[in-house]
TIMIVEX-827402 format. One record per residue (C-alpha): residue in three letters; chain; x negated, y, z negated. Coordinates in steps of 0.02 Angstrom, whole numbers, always signed. Example, Ala and Ser with C-alpha at 12.3 -4.5 7.8 and 13.67 -1.06 7.14 Angstrom:
BEGIN
['ALA','A',[-615,-225,-390]] ['SER','A',[-684,-53,-357]] 
END
This chain:
BEGIN
['MET','A',[+602,+1160,-742]] ['GLY','A',[+439,+1220,-667]] ['PHE','A',[+393,+1252,-487]] ['LEU','A',[+309,+1082,-464]] ['ASP','A',[+454,+989,-540]] ['ASP','A',[+574,+1078,-423]] ['ALA','A',[+462,+1043,-273]] ['LYS','A',[+448,+858,-317]] ['LYS','A',[+636,+845,-337]] ['LYS','A',[+664,+922,-164]] ['LEU','A',[+529,+814,-86]] ['SER','A',[+603,+657,-164]] ['ALA','A',[+774,+703,-95]] ['ALA','A',[+700,+726,+80]] ['VAL','A',[+608,+560,+67]] ['ASP','A',[+767,+472,+11]] ['LYS','A',[+857,+542,+162]] ['HIS','A',[+720,+524,+294]] ['GLY','A',[+599,+394,+223]] ['ASP','A',[+617,+276,+370]] ['LYS','A',[+574,+415,+494]] ['ILE','A',[+424,+468,+390]] ['ASP','A',[+366,+287,+379]] ['SER','A',[+373,+260,+566]] ['SER','A',[+286,+428,+595]] ['ILE','A',[+143,+372,+484]] ['ASP','A',[+125,+215,+591]] ['LYS','A',[+132,+314,+753]] ['ALA','A',[+0,+437,+692]] ['ALA','A',[-112,+292,+639]] ['ASP','A',[-93,+208,+809]] ['PHE','A',[-132,+372,+897]] ['ALA','A',[-288,+403,+791]] ['ASP','A',[-345,+223,+814]] ['LYS','A',[-329,+236,+1004]] ['LYS','A',[-417,+405,+1010]] ['THR','A',[-564,+336,+909]] ['GLY','A',[-572,+174,+1006]] ['GLY','A',[-541,+71,+850]] ['LYS','A',[-704,+131,+772]] ['TYR','A',[-617,+193,+614]] ['ARG','A',[-477,+65,+605]] ['GLY','A',[-516,+14,+426]] ['GLN','A',[-518,+192,+362]] ['ILE','A',[-359,+234,+458]] ['GLN','A',[-269,+82,+386]] ['GLY','A',[-329,+130,+212]] ['GLY','A',[-254,+303,+236]] ['VAL','A',[-92,+225,+299]] ['GLY','A',[-84,+118,+143]] ['LYS','A',[-110,+267,+29]] ['ALA','A',[+19,+372,+122]] ['LYS','A',[+148,+233,+113]] ['ASP','A',[+112,+204,-72]] ['ALA','A',[+143,+390,-103]] ['LEU','A',[+303,+378,-1]] ['ASP','A',[+359,+229,-104]] ['LYS','A',[+327,+322,-266]] ['LEU','A',[+435,+466,-207]] ['ASP','A',[+582,+364,-149]] ['GLY','A',[+571,+219,-271]] ['ARG','A',[+581,+82,-141]] ['ASP','A',[+459,-17,-36]] ['ASP','A',[+475,+37,+146]] ['ASP','A',[+373,-110,+213]] ['LEU','A',[+510,-234,+165]] ['GLY','A',[+662,-262,+272]] ['PRO','A',[+834,-197,+229]] ['GLY','A',[+909,-277,+75]] ['GLN','A',[+743,-347,+16]] ['ARG','A',[+663,-290,-144]] ['GLU','A',[+485,-309,-198]] ['GLN','A',[+468,-453,-320]] ['PRO','A',[+321,-477,-438]] ['GLY','A',[+208,-609,-366]] ['ASN','A',[+301,-611,-199]] ['PRO','A',[+173,-644,-64]] ['GLY','A',[+278,-547,+60]] ['SER','A',[+269,-389,-42]] ['THR','A',[+138,-253,-23]] ['GLY','A',[+31,-326,-161]] ['LYS','A',[+91,-212,-300]] ['GLY','A',[+174,-359,-388]] ['THR','A',[+45,-491,-350]] ['PRO','A',[-61,-540,-499]] ['PRO','A',[-249,-521,-485]] ['PRO','A',[-348,-677,-444]] ['PRO','A',[-405,-777,-595]] ['PRO','A',[-580,-741,-658]] ['PRO','A',[-713,-866,-608]] ['GLY','A',[-726,-1013,-725]] ['PRO','A',[-871,-1031,-845]] ['SER','A',[-1026,-1089,-760]] ['THR','A',[-1162,-1186,-844]] ['PRO','A',[-1337,-1180,-776]] ['PRO','A',[-1410,-1346,-720]] ['PRO','A',[-1523,-1430,-846]] ['PRO','A',[-1708,-1392,-825]] ['GLY','A',[-1795,-1508,-705]] ['SER','A',[-1637,-1564,-614]] ['SER','A',[-1625,-1543,-427]] ['THR','A',[-1468,-1462,-357]] 
END
């Protein structure tokens, strides 16, 4: 086992034990940054929060945004979107015939 494998194993164990605290700390840090910037970078901050929580979920194997006892279900609108299917592609469009008014 290499150094990185060992580090990931230890980090995963810490996340399993303290994932809820880490999750709430991410939210608190995002709120603090949002207040300090006057909401100017809210979109970027929320994007960072999403990426941080996705990384947390990968390490602990569960979705921290769901309540206790809930599991992410494919296509579940209440989930974080990982299981939701992409929107269908737009249907075929046919151009209007020449000379018609639309």
